[in-house]
C-alpha positions in Angstrom: -8.6 22.7 0.9 -11.1 25.0 2.4 -13.3 24.0 5.3 -16.4 25.3 3.6 -19.9 24.3 4.6 -20.8 20.8 3.5 -24.1 19.4 2.1 -24.9 15.7 2.9 -25.5 13.5 -0.1 -28.2 10.9 0.1 -27.5 9.2 -3.2 -25.1 6.3 -3.7 -22.1 8.5 -4.5 -22.9 9.4 -8.1 -25.8 6.9 -8.6 -26.6 5.7 -11.2 -23.1 4.2 -11.2 -20.4 6.8 -11.5 -22.5 9.6 -13.1 -21.5 13.0 -11.9 -25.0 14.6 -12.0 -25.3 14.5 -8.1 -23.8 17.2 -6.0 -20.2 16.6 -5.0 -19.4 16.5 -1.3 -15.8 17.5 -0.4 -14.1 20.3 1.4 -15.2 22.6 -1.4 -18.1 22.5 -3.8 -16.1 21.6 -7.0 -13.1 19.4 -7.8 -9.9 21.4 -7.4 -8.2 20.0 -10.6 -9.5 19.8 -14.1 -11.0 16.6 -15.6 -8.0 16.4 -17.9 -5.6 16.4 -15.0 -7.6 13.6 -13.3 -7.7 11.7 -16.6 -3.9 12.0 -16.9 -3.5 10.8 -13.4 -5.6 7.8 -14.2 -3.2 7.1 -17.0 -0.2 7.5 -14.7 -1.8 5.0 -12.3 -2.5 2.6 -15.1 1.2 2.5 -16.2 2.1 1.3 -12.7 0.3 -2.0 -13.5 0.4 -2.1 -17.3 3.7 -0.9 -18.7 3.3 0.0 -22.4 6.9 -0.9 -23.1 6.5 -4.4 -21.9 3.5 -5.0 -24.1 4.8 -3.1 -27.1 8.6 -3.5 -27.2 8.9 -0.7 -29.7 8.0 1.7 -27.0 11.0 0.7 -24.9 13.1 3.7 -23.8 10.3 6.2 -24.2 9.6 8.2 -20.9 5.9 7.4 -21.0 5.4 7.5 -17.2 7.5 10.6 -16.8 5.7 12.4 -19.6 2.3 11.6 -18.2 3.1 12.6 -14.6 4.8 15.8 -15.9 1.7 16.7 -17.9 -0.5 16.0 -14.9 1.7 18.1 -12.6 1.6 21.0 -15.1 -2.2 21.0 -15.0 -2.3 20.6 -11.2 0.6 22.6 -9.9 -1.4 25.1 -8.0 -3.3 22.4 -6.1 -0.2 20.4 -5.4 1.5 23.5 -4.1 -1.5 24.0 -1.8 -1.0 20.5 -0.4 2.4 21.5 1.0 1.5 24.8 2.7 1.9 24.8 6.5 -1.8 25.1 7.2 -2.6 22.1 4.9 0.2 20.0 6.2 -0.9 20.6 9.8 -4.2 18.8 9.0 -2.6 16.2 6.8 0.2 14.6 8.8 0.4 11.7 6.3 1.7 14.1 3.7 4.3 15.3 6.2 5.4 11.7 6.7 5.8 11.1 3.0 7.9 14.3 2.6 9.8 13.2 5.8 10.8 10.0 4.0 12.1 12.1 1.1 14.2 14.2 3.6 15.3 11.0 5.3 16.5 9.5 2.0 18.6 12.7 1.4 19.9 12.9 5.0 20.9 9.2 5.0 23.6 10.0 2.4 24.4 13.6 3.5 25.6 12.3 6.9 28.0 10.1 5.1 29.2 12.8 2.7 28.1 10.7 -0.3 26.9 13.3 -2.9 26.1 10.7 -5.6 23.8 9.0 -3.2 22.2 12.2 -2.3 21.3 13.0 -5.9 20.2 9.5 -6.8 18.1 8.9 -3.7 16.4 12.3 -3.9 15.6 11.9 -7.5 14.3 8.3 -7.1 12.0 9.0 -4.2 10.9 12.4 -5.4 9.0 10.7 -8.2 7.2 8.5 -5.7 6.4 11.5 -3.5 5.1 13.4 -6.5 2.8 10.5 -7.4 1.4 10.7 -3.9 0.9 14.4 -4.0 -0.9 14.1 -7.4 -3.1 11.4 -6.0 -4.4 13.4 -3.1 -4.7 16.5 -5.3 -6.6 14.9 -8.2 -8.7 12.3 -6.3 -10.6 14.9 -4.4 -14.3 14.1 -4.7 -16.3 10.9 -3.9 -17.0 10.4 -7.6 -13.3 10.7 -8.6 -12.4 8.5 -5.7 -14.7 5.8 -7.0 -13.3 6.1 -10.5 -9.8 5.8 -9.1 -10.7 2.6 -7.3 -12.3 1.2 -10.4 -9.4 2.1 -12.6 -6.9 0.6 -10.1 -8.8 -2.7 -9.7 -9.4 -2.9 -13.5 -5.8 -2.5 -14.4 -4.5 -4.7 -11.7 -6.9 -7.5 -12.6 -6.0 -7.3 -16.2 -2.3 -7.7 -15.3 -2.9 -10.5 -12.8 -5.1 -12.3 -15.4 -2.3 -12.2 -17.9 0.1 -13.7 -15.3 -2.4 -16.4 -14.4 -3.0 -17.6 -17.9 0.7 -17.6 -18.6 1.4 -19.5 -15.4 -1.2 -22.1 -16.3 0.4 -22.3 -19.8 -2.8 -21.3 -21.6 -1.2 -18.4 -23.3 2.5 -17.5 -23.5 3.1 -13.8 -22.9 6.7 -12.8 -23.6 6.5 -10.0 -21.0 5.6 -12.5 -18.2 8.1 -14.9 -16.6 7.9 -17.0 -13.4 10.4 -18.2 -10.9 11.4 -21.6 -9.6 12.0 -21.4 -5.8 12.8 -23.7 -2.9 9.8 -25.1 -1.1 11.4 -26.9 1.8 12.6 -30.5 1.9 10.9 -33.8 1.3 11.1 -36.9 3.6 14.5 -37.9 2.1 16.0 -34.5 2.9 16.1 -33.5 -0.8 15.2 -29.9 -1.7 11.8 -29.5 -3.3 11.3 -26.9 -6.0 8.1 -25.1 -6.9 7.2 -22.8 -9.8 5.9 -19.5 -8.4 3.9 -16.9 -10.3 5.4 -13.5 -10.8 3.9 -10.3 -12.1 5.3 -7.7 -14.5 7.4 -4.6 -13.9 7.7 -3.7 -10.2 5.5 -6.7 -9.3 8.0 -9.2 -10.8 8.3 -11.0 -7.5 5.7 -13.5 -6.1 5.5 -11.6 -2.8 5.0 -8.3 -4.5 2.2 -9.4 -6.7 0.6 -11.3 -3.8 0.1 -7.9 -2.0 -1.5 -6.5 -5.1 -3.7 -9.6 -5.4 -4.9 -9.1 -1.8 -5.7 -5.4 -2.5 -7.5 -6.3 -5.7 -9.6 -8.9 -3.9 -10.7 -6.3 -1.4 -11.7 -3.8 -4.2 -13.5 -6.6 -6.1 -15.5 -7.5 -3.0 -16.3 -3.8 -2.5 -17.8 -3.5 -6.0 -19.5 -6.9 -5.7 -21.5 -5.6 -2.8 -22.4 -2.4 -4.6 -26.2 -2.3 -5.2 -25.9 0.4 -7.8 -24.5 -2.2 -10.3 -27.8 -4.2 -10.2 -27.6 -7.8 -11.3 -24.3 -7.0 -13.1 -22.5 -6.9 -9.8 -22.5 -10.7 -9.7 -20.0 -10.5 -12.6 -17.4 -9.4 -10.0 -17.2 -13.1 -9.0 -15.1 -13.6 -12.2 -12.2 -11.4 -11.2 -12.5 -12.6 -7.6 -12.0 -16.2 -8.8 -9.0 -15.0 -10.9 -7.2 -13.2 -8.1 -7.8 -16.0 -5.6 -6.3 -18.5 -8.1 -3.4 -16.0 -8.6 -2.7 -15.9 -4.9 -2.4 -19.7 -4.8 -0.1 -19.6 -7.8 2.3 -17.2 -6.1 2.9 -19.7 -3.2 3.5 -16.6 -1.1 3.3 -17.0 2.7 3.4 -13.2 3.0 0.4 -12.9 0.8 -1.5 -15.3 3.0 -0.6 -13.3 6.1 -1.6 -10.0 4.4 -4.9 -11.5 3.2 -5.6 -12.8 6.7 -4.9 -9.4 8.2 -7.2 -7.7 5.7 -10.0 -10.2 6.2 -10.0 -9.9 10.0 -9.8 -6.1 9.9 -12.9 -6.0 7.6 -14.8 -8.4 9.8 -13.9 -6.5 13.0 -15.1 -3.1 11.6 -18.1 -4.5 9.7 -19.5 -7.0 12.2 -17.7 -6.4 15.5 -15.1 -8.0 17.8 -17.0 -11.3 18.5 -17.3 -12.2 14.8 -13.7 -11.2 14.2 -12.5 -13.6 16.9 -14.7 -16.4 15.5 -13.4 -15.7 12.0 -9.8 -15.7 13.1 -10.2 -19.0 14.9 -11.8 -20.6 11.9 -9.2 -19.2 9.6 -6.4 -20.7 11.8 -8.1 -24.1 11.7 -8.7 -24.0 7.9 -5.3 -22.5 6.9 -3.2 -25.8 6.9 -5.9 -27.5 4.9 -6.7 -24.8 2.3 -3.2 -23.3 1.9 -1.0 -26.3 2.5 2.7 -25.4 2.7 1.8 -21.8 1.8 0.2 -21.6 5.2 3.2 -22.9 7.1 5.2 -20.2 8.8 8.5 -21.5 10.0 10.8 -19.1 12.0 13.4 -21.8 13.0 14.5 -22.6 9.5 14.1 -22.0 5.7 13.4 -18.6 4.3 11.9 -17.4 7.5 15.1 -17.8 9.5 17.2 -16.4 6.6 15.2 -13.2 6.7 15.5 -12.9 10.5 19.3 -13.2 10.1 19.3 -10.4 7.5 17.3 -8.2 9.9 19.9 -9.0 12.6 22.8 -7.8 10.3 20.9 -4.6 9.6 20.4 -3.9 13.3 24.0 -4.6 14.0 24.9 -1.9 11.5 23.0 0.9 13.3 24.5 0.3 16.7 26.4 3.5 16.1 25.9 7.1 15.2 24.0 5.8 12.2 21.0 5.2 14.5 19.6 8.6 13.7 19.9 8.9 9.9 20.8 5.3 8.9 23.4 3.7 6.7 22.1 5.3 3.4 19.2 4.5 1.1 19.6 1.5 -1.1 22.7 0.3 0.8 21.2 -2.6 2.8 22.0 -5.1 0.0 25.6 -4.0 0.1 25.6 -4.7 3.9 23.7 -8.1 4.0 23.9 -9.4 0.5 20.1 -9.0 0.1 17.5 -6.5 1.1 15.9 -6.9 4.5 12.6 -8.4 3.2 10.9 -6.2 5.9 10.0 -2.7 5.0 10.1 -1.4 8.6 13.5 -3.0 9.4 14.7 -1.8 6.0 13.6 1.8 6.6 15.0 2.0 10.1 18.4 0.6 9.0 18.8 2.6 5.8 17.1 5.9 6.9 17.7 5.6 10.7 15.1 6.4 13.4 14.4 9.7 11.6 13.4 8.3 8.2 12.1 5.1 9.6 9.7 7.0 11.9 8.3 9.0 9.0 7.8 5.8 7.0 6.0 4.1 9.9 4.1 7.4 10.4 2.4 7.1 7.0 0.6 4.0 8.3 0.3 5.2 11.9 -1.7 8.4 11.0 -3.8 6.6 8.4 -4.7 3.8 10.9 -5.4 6.3 13.6 -7.8 8.3 11.4 -9.5 5.2 10.2 -9.9 4.0 13.7 -11.6 7.2 14.7 -13.9 7.0 11.7 -15.4 3.8 13.3 -16.4 5.8 16.4 -20.3 5.7 16.6 -20.3 9.3 17.7 -18.6 10.3 14.5 -20.7 8.4 11.9 -20.0 9.2 8.3 -23.2 10.8 6.8 -22.2 10.0 3.2 -23.6 6.5 2.6 -21.0 5.3 0.2 -18.0 6.6 2.1 -19.4 5.0 5.2 -19.7 1.7 3.3 -16.2 1.9 2.0 -14.6 2.6 5.4 -14.0 -1.1 6.5 -12.7 -1.9 3.0 -10.2 1.0 3.3 -9.1 -0.2 6.7 -8.7 -3.7 5.2 -6.5 -2.4 2.4 -4.3 -0.6 4.8 -4.0 -3.5 7.2 -3.3 -6.0 4.4 -0.6 -3.9 2.8 0.9 -2.9 6.1 1.2 -6.5 7.3 2.5 -7.6 3.9 5.4 -5.2 4.3 6.7 -7.2 7.2 7.9 -9.7 4.5 9.0 -7.3 1.8 11.3 -4.3 1.4 9.1 -1.9 -0.4 9.5 1.4 1.4 10.1 3.6 -1.7 8.0 2.2 -4.5 4.8 3.8 -5.9 2.3 0.9 -5.0 3.0 1.4 -1.3 2.2 5.1 -1.6 -0.8 4.3 -3.8 -2.3 2.5 -0.8 -1.2 5.3 1.6 -2.5 8.0 -0.8 -5.8 6.1 -1.1 -6.2 6.2 2.7 -5.2 9.9 2.8 -7.7 10.8 0.1 -10.4 8.8 1.9 -9.7 10.5 5.2 -9.8 13.9 3.6 -13.2 13.1 2.1 -14.6 11.4 5.2 -13.7 14.1 7.7 -16.2 16.7 6.5 -18.9 14.1 6.2 -18.8 13.1 9.9 -21.9 13.9 12.0 -19.6 16.4 13.7 -17.3 17.6 10.9 -13.7 17.6 12.0 -10.1 16.9 11.1 -9.4 13.3 12.1 -5.7 13.8 12.7 -3.3 16.7 12.9 0.4 17.3 13.2 0.2 18.6 16.8 2.2 17.8 20.0 0.0 15.1 21.1 0.0 13.2 17.9 3.7 13.6 17.3 4.4 12.3 20.8 2.3 9.2 20.1 4.1 8.7 16.8 7.5 8.9 18.4 6.5 6.5 21.2 4.9 4.1 18.8 7.9 4.2 16.4 10.3 3.6 19.3 8.1 0.7 20.5 8.1 -0.9 17.0 11.8 -0.6 16.7 12.3 -2.1 20.1 9.9 -4.9 19.3 11.7 -5.7 16.0 15.1 -5.7 17.7 14.0 -8.0 20.5 12.3 -10.3 18.0 15.5 -10.6 16.1 17.5 -11.3 19.2 15.1 -14.0 20.3 14.6 -15.8 17.0 17.9 -15.3 15.1 19.9 -18.6 14.9 23.5 -18.1 13.7 25.8 -21.1 13.4 
């Protein structure tokens, strides 16, 4: 991206809604990729939520996702190549961190001499990294960013709606199944079971789909408050009602925590610290009443204690030379019987401090840039980018907190949220009253990353030592 002169935009992005007749405001004057490439990427993104082979079984086995992403890459190869040049990487440390995770996946097996693992891990995460690179390459104007948000929330709400109506037994979808899980014990000591809603494909876990539900709720609220919709914006209450119902149906405690983090982050950035403290206090008081058992967080027993014990087994495994590059990607389950159910613990154990730091860095640099966007001295001139800033921070906070209860370090949805933040940051930087790069891969920022990563690792280790109860 070039740092060409920028012209402020007074319209509501592309008002009327999503029309592209207004001047585009990005690093350059025009989109860097063709409309066809952007359309193909929208299809790639749609298949993350709506898998054609699950809806039409006859398509099973066809490489639809691979074909779409390959075609999109073919039309965007020059732009993607520009994203990994040294000059561009210096100003986009989030991209460095994503590529660092890729290197970490490879090194985690190289250090153990496991060639099969090297090939499998590199191929698996390369597809995710490629998705991220295509996202930041194709979603490069405010108008495209808005279309990307709309396409994401539309596809996710359609998938979530199918799951809800199937869970409520209104319609029986063959491609949707749910799971019966433990829900504590009753007064007699007998185990209580509960039916929990699941999603489809990579969201086929109540906790996975709960994170998507939280993200979808944030995007629905963003469009609900969009004046350019006119009276039609009130129709967004329909999908909001659906996704809130879906969150209840998942019975996911991690989803409740993610939703709380997202809500408080938005309140903090939109209304200030005082209102966020008040909202947090009211939420804590209302949680046991509104969420019931879903709002009960127990670290001394149940699934909470089981997860802490799995974290402890992982930390025991890296008290060795494996502390630098880890035990190997996708080997945690071989070690503990299950995955860590904590993406940060999972990445530090499997990829070591090297790969774990890069994974944490994706969120670290995104959060740092979004924090700087809120500085009154650096107000975003673009009205719609400015309006979206607290929603973007809420998306990042909700997903980042949700990953404390899920091992999802390598999948596309995580890097969709990270890529969304990276794209927003790239668009917002030139629109600040004093146009500047918000973050950079320099000595100061790398030092902060290393110290923060070491602090997180130490915190997790101490937390496990304090709360793990064996025997």
